[in-house]
C-alpha positions in Angstrom: -79.1 -83.8 -51.0 -77.2 -82.3 -53.9 -76.8 -78.5 -54.8 -75.9 -77.4 -58.3 -73.9 -74.2 -58.6 -75.3 -71.2 -57.0 -76.6 -68.3 -58.8 -78.8 -65.3 -58.3 -81.7 -67.0 -60.1 -84.9 -68.2 -58.5 -84.4 -71.4 -56.6 -86.3 -74.5 -57.6 -86.2 -77.6 -55.5 -86.7 -80.8 -57.4 -87.7 -83.8 -55.3 -87.6 -87.4 -56.8 -86.1 -90.6 -55.9 -85.2 -91.6 -59.5 -82.0 -90.0 -60.8 -83.2 -90.0 -64.5 -86.2 -87.9 -63.5 -84.0 -85.4 -61.7 -81.6 -85.2 -64.7 -84.6 -84.5 -67.0 -85.9 -81.8 -64.8 -82.5 -80.2 -64.1 -81.9 -80.1 -67.9 -85.2 -78.2 -68.5 -84.8 -75.8 -65.5 -81.2 -75.1 -65.1 -80.8 -72.6 -68.0 -83.3 -70.3 -66.2 -83.2 -71.2 -62.4 -81.0 -72.4 -59.7 -81.8 -76.0 -59.1 -81.7 -77.8 -55.7 -82.2 -81.6 -55.4 -83.6 -83.9 -52.7 -84.2 -87.7 -53.2 -87.1 -88.1 -50.8 -89.7 -86.3 -48.7 -87.7 -86.1 -45.6 -84.6 -84.5 -47.3 -87.0 -82.2 -49.1 -88.4 -80.8 -46.0 -84.9 -80.4 -44.7 -83.8 -78.5 -47.8 -86.9 -76.3 -47.9 -86.3 -75.2 -44.2 -82.8 -74.3 -45.0 -81.9 -70.7 -45.9 -82.2 -69.5 -48.6 -85.7 -71.1 -48.9 -86.6 -72.3 -52.4 -89.1 -70.2 -54.5 -90.9 -73.2 -55.8 -90.8 -77.1 -55.3 -91.4 -79.7 -57.9 -92.3 -82.8 -55.9 -92.8 -86.5 -56.9 -95.5 -88.2 -55.0 -94.3 -91.9 -54.7 -91.0 -91.8 -52.8 -89.3 -94.0 -50.1 -89.1 -92.9 -46.3 -91.6 -90.0 -46.8 -93.8 -89.6 -49.8 -94.6 -86.2 -51.4 -98.1 -85.8 -49.8 -96.6 -86.1 -46.2 -93.7 -83.7 -47.2 -96.3 -81.3 -48.6 -98.4 -81.6 -45.4 -95.4 -80.7 -43.2 -94.2 -77.8 -45.3 -97.7 -76.2 -45.3 -97.8 -76.4 -41.5 -94.7 -74.6 -40.9 -94.9 -70.8 -41.0 -91.5 -70.6 -42.6 -92.5 -72.7 -45.8 -96.3 -72.6 -46.0 -96.4 -70.1 -48.8 -93.8 -71.9 -51.1 -95.7 -73.2 -54.2 -95.6 -77.0 -54.5 -96.1 -78.7 -57.9 -96.7 -82.4 -57.9 -95.0 -84.4 -60.7 -96.5 -87.9 -60.8 -97.5 -90.7 -63.0 -100.8 -90.7 -61.1 -103.7 -89.2 -63.0 -106.6 -90.3 -60.8 -108.8 -87.4 -59.8 -108.9 -88.4 -56.2 -105.1 -88.2 -56.0 -105.2 -84.8 -57.4 -107.9 -83.6 -55.0 -105.8 -85.0 -52.2 -102.8 -83.1 -53.2 -104.9 -79.8 -53.6 -106.4 -80.3 -50.3 -102.9 -80.5 -48.7 -102.0 -77.2 -50.4 -100.3 -78.1 -53.6 -100.5 -75.4 -56.4 -100.6 -77.6 -59.4 -100.0 -81.1 -61.0 -97.7 -82.2 -63.8 -98.0 -85.7 -65.3 -95.0 -87.8 -66.2 -93.4 -87.9 -68.7 -93.1 -84.2 -68.5 -93.2 -81.8 -71.5 -90.4 -79.2 -71.2 -92.5 -76.3 -72.5 -95.3 -77.1 -70.0 -92.9 -77.5 -67.1 -91.4 -74.1 -67.9 -94.7 -72.4 -68.4 -96.2 -73.8 -65.2 -93.1 -72.9 -63.2 -93.0 -69.4 -64.6 -96.7 -68.9 -63.9 -96.6 -70.1 -60.3 -93.4 -68.1 -59.6 -95.2 -65.0 -60.9 -98.3 -65.7 -58.8 -96.1 -66.3 -55.8 -94.2 -63.0 -56.3 -97.6 -61.1 -56.7 -98.8 -62.6 -53.5 -95.6 -61.7 -51.6 -95.7 -58.2 -52.9 -99.3 -57.8 -51.8 -98.5 -59.3 -48.4 -95.6 -56.9 -48.0 -97.9 -53.9 -49.0 -100.4 -55.0 -46.4 -97.8 -55.3 -43.8 -96.5 -51.8 -44.5 -100.0 -50.3 -44.5 -100.9 -52.2 -41.2 -97.7 -50.9 -39.6 -98.4 -47.3 -40.7 -102.0 -47.6 -39.5 -100.9 -49.0 -36.1 -98.4 -46.1 -35.8 -101.0 -43.5 -36.8 -103.6 -45.0 -34.3 -101.0 -45.0 -31.5 -100.2 -41.4 -32.3 -104.0 -40.5 -32.3 -104.4 -42.4 -29.1 -101.6 -40.6 -27.3 -102.8 -37.2 -28.6 -106.2 -37.9 -27.2 -104.6 -38.9 -23.9 -102.6 -35.8 -23.7 -105.6 -33.6 -24.7 -107.7 -35.2 -21.8 -104.7 -34.9 -19.4 -104.3 -31.2 -20.2 -108.1 -30.6 -20.1 -108.1 -32.0 -16.7 -105.3 -29.8 -15.5 -107.0 -26.7 -16.8 -109.4 -26.7 -13.9 -106.6 -27.4 -11.4 -104.5 -24.5 -12.5 -107.2 -22.2 -11.1 -106.3 -23.0 -7.5 -103.1 -24.9 -7.8 -100.4 -23.2 -9.8 -98.4 -26.3 -10.5 -101.3 -28.5 -11.5 -99.6 -31.5 -9.9 -102.7 -32.4 -7.9 -104.4 -34.1 -10.9 -101.3 -36.2 -11.6 -100.9 -37.4 -8.0 -104.6 -38.1 -7.3 -105.0 -39.9 -10.7 -102.2 -42.3 -9.7 -103.7 -42.8 -6.2 -107.0 -43.7 -7.9 -105.2 -46.3 -10.2 -103.4 -47.8 -7.2 -106.7 -48.2 -5.3 -108.5 -49.5 -8.4 -106.0 -52.3 -8.8 -106.0 -53.1 -5.0 -109.8 -53.3 -5.2 -109.7 -55.9 -7.9 -110.1 -54.0 -11.1 -108.0 -55.1 -14.0 -105.0 -53.3 -15.3 -106.9 -51.8 -18.4 -109.7 -50.7 -16.1 -107.4 -49.0 -13.6 -105.6 -47.4 -16.5 -108.8 -45.8 -17.9 -109.6 -44.5 -14.5 -106.2 -42.9 -14.1 -106.7 -41.3 -17.5 -110.2 -40.1 -16.6 -109.7 -39.0 -13.0 -108.0 -35.7 -13.9 -111.3 -34.4 -15.2 -112.9 -34.7 -11.8 -112.6 -30.8 -11.1 -112.8 -29.5 -14.6 -115.9 -27.6 -13.5 -113.8 -25.3 -11.4 -113.3 -23.3 -14.6 -116.9 -22.0 -14.0 -116.2 -20.8 -10.4 -115.3 -17.2 -9.6 -111.8 -16.5 -8.3 -113.1 -14.8 -5.2 -114.7 -18.0 -4.1 -112.2 -20.5 -5.5 -109.2 -18.7 -4.1 -110.6 -17.5 -1.0 -108.0 -18.1 1.8 -110.6 -18.4 4.6 -113.7 -20.5 5.2 -116.5 -20.2 2.6 -119.9 -18.9 3.6 -122.9 -21.2 3.0 -123.8 -19.3 -0.1 -120.2 -19.4 -1.4 -120.0 -23.1 -0.6 -123.2 -23.8 -2.5 -121.7 -22.0 -5.5 -118.5 -24.1 -5.2 -120.5 -27.3 -5.2 -121.8 -26.6 -8.6 -118.4 -27.3 -10.1 -119.4 -31.0 -10.2 -122.2 -30.4 -12.5 -120.4 -27.7 -14.5 -117.6 -30.2 -15.2 -120.1 -32.9 -16.3 -121.9 -30.5 -18.6 -118.5 -29.3 -20.2 -117.6 -32.9 -21.0 -121.1 -33.6 -22.2 -122.2 -36.9 -23.8 -119.2 -38.6 -25.5 -118.5 -41.7 -27.4 -114.9 -41.7 -26.1 -114.9 -44.0 -23.2 -112.3 -41.9 -21.2 -114.2 -38.8 -21.5 -117.5 -40.5 -20.7 -115.8 -41.9 -17.6 -114.4 -38.4 -16.8 -117.9 -36.9 -16.9 -119.1 -39.6 -14.4 -116.3 -38.9 -12.1 -116.9 -35.2 -12.3 -120.4 -35.4 -11.1 -120.0 -38.2 -8.5 -116.7 -37.8 -6.9 -118.1 -35.5 -4.1 -120.9 -37.9 -3.2 -120.6 -39.6 0.1 -121.3 -43.2 1.3 -123.9 -41.9 3.8 -125.8 -39.8 1.3 -124.8 -36.5 2.5 -122.6 -35.5 -0.4 -123.4 -33.6 -3.6 -124.8 -32.8 -6.0 -127.3 -35.7 -6.0 -127.0 -37.0 -2.4 -126.3 -40.5 -3.7 -125.9 -43.2 -1.0 -123.7 -46.3 -0.8 -123.3 -48.6 -3.9 -125.7 -46.2 -5.9 -122.6 -44.0 -6.2 -120.5 -45.4 -9.1 -117.3 -47.1 -8.2 -115.3 -44.6 -10.3 -116.7 -41.9 -8.1 -116.1 -43.7 -4.8 -112.4 -44.4 -5.9 -111.8 -41.0 -7.0 -113.2 -39.6 -3.8 -110.6 -41.1 -1.7 -107.6 -40.3 -4.1 -108.9 -36.6 -4.3 -109.4 -36.1 -0.6 -106.0 -37.7 0.4 -104.1 -35.5 -1.9 -106.1 -32.5 -1.0 -105.3 -33.1 2.7 -101.6 -33.7 2.2 -101.2 -30.6 -0.2 -100.9 -26.9 0.7 -103.9 -24.9 -0.3 -104.7 -21.1 0.1 -106.8 -21.9 3.2 -104.7 -24.6 5.0 -101.4 -26.2 5.5 -100.5 -29.7 4.3 -101.5 -32.5 6.6 -99.1 -35.4 7.4 -99.6 -38.7 5.6 -100.6 -40.5 8.8 -103.2 -37.8 9.8 -104.7 -38.0 6.2 -104.8 -41.7 6.3 -106.4 -41.6 9.7 -109.2 -39.4 8.5 -109.8 -41.7 5.5 -110.0 -44.5 7.9 -112.5 -42.8 10.3 -114.4 -41.7 7.2 -115.2 -45.3 6.2 -118.9 -45.9 6.0 -119.6 -42.1 6.3 -117.7 -40.2 3.7 -116.0 -43.2 1.9 -116.9 -46.7 0.8 -116.2 -48.9 3.9 -114.5 -51.5 1.8 -112.2 -49.1 -0.1 -110.9 -47.0 2.8 -108.8 -49.7 4.5 -107.5 -50.9 1.1 -106.1 -47.3 0.6 -104.7 -47.2 4.1 -102.7 -50.3 3.2 -101.2 -48.5 0.2 -99.3 -46.0 2.4 -95.9 -46.7 1.1 -97.0 -46.7 -2.5 -98.8 -43.4 -2.0 -95.6 -41.8 -0.5 -93.7 -42.8 -3.5 -96.2 -41.0 -5.8 -96.0 -37.9 -3.4 -92.3 -37.8 -3.6 -92.3 -38.4 -7.4 -94.8 -35.7 -8.2 -94.0 -32.9 -5.7 -95.4 -29.3 -6.3 -92.7 -27.2 -7.7 
């Protein structure tokens, strides 16, 4: 392979096994372009893959070692060179040969003996087309990158709005609002342990903080009462599940939709004695069953106006005993097995 003197001009790779043909094309092109030369298809592929890549290739068809068709095929298969325009220069004028070249990805055909004005015109045209395609591709890439960034910002904003909406209800009876952070992470842990996928567990973690949103609608004299609630007060407290679901309403956003489902089902019990609809067993959505365990565990191990915090072992013991009664009998032992991970979450997100 021979390189002529380097300039800042466009790079044209001329490929031919006959030196006279190379000299003719070099004479035509060199006043306008930087010309590189290869004497067969193998060397042409090597030259095209080297940096800087040529801007256009003029390729003979019939050459030893590797012909132009095979070289074209290899270059069009490589992501580094697939978009370089290839113009075949050949004595062949059969239509089948031209079709073969175009099928391989060639941009054009020139017939020997070449005409200098035609060579220059074709080269100029295909370089301009190539530049326009590259400009368009760059613009598309920039626009795509901007859209991805905007979509990510929008997605993060939606997540933060949902997270803060979930904490709104919690601030009513927990001044730090850390409960929703801890319990949502317990739910994620248990979801993964139960066999849900990473994205599914992530959605549950994002939606779980909405479980007690309905507390916004409960009077302080009931919500913050330090002692045991009366039957009438407890009945009012129970309405927070339906209130939360109504606040969220029907949504197209999957996290909000899941949050509404959790809000109205996380107080249902496996034995059918929960509220508000007294659902039983598997008729309780899995999201509600998972959230019930994470919610109860954090409620037990946290200080509340009406109680002291339980130890982790005592809380896990209650969850274990509640299997088949309050909790899904399959999920309860799975959560007990997550003791060390749960403690890490407790220590990381302590009430301040």
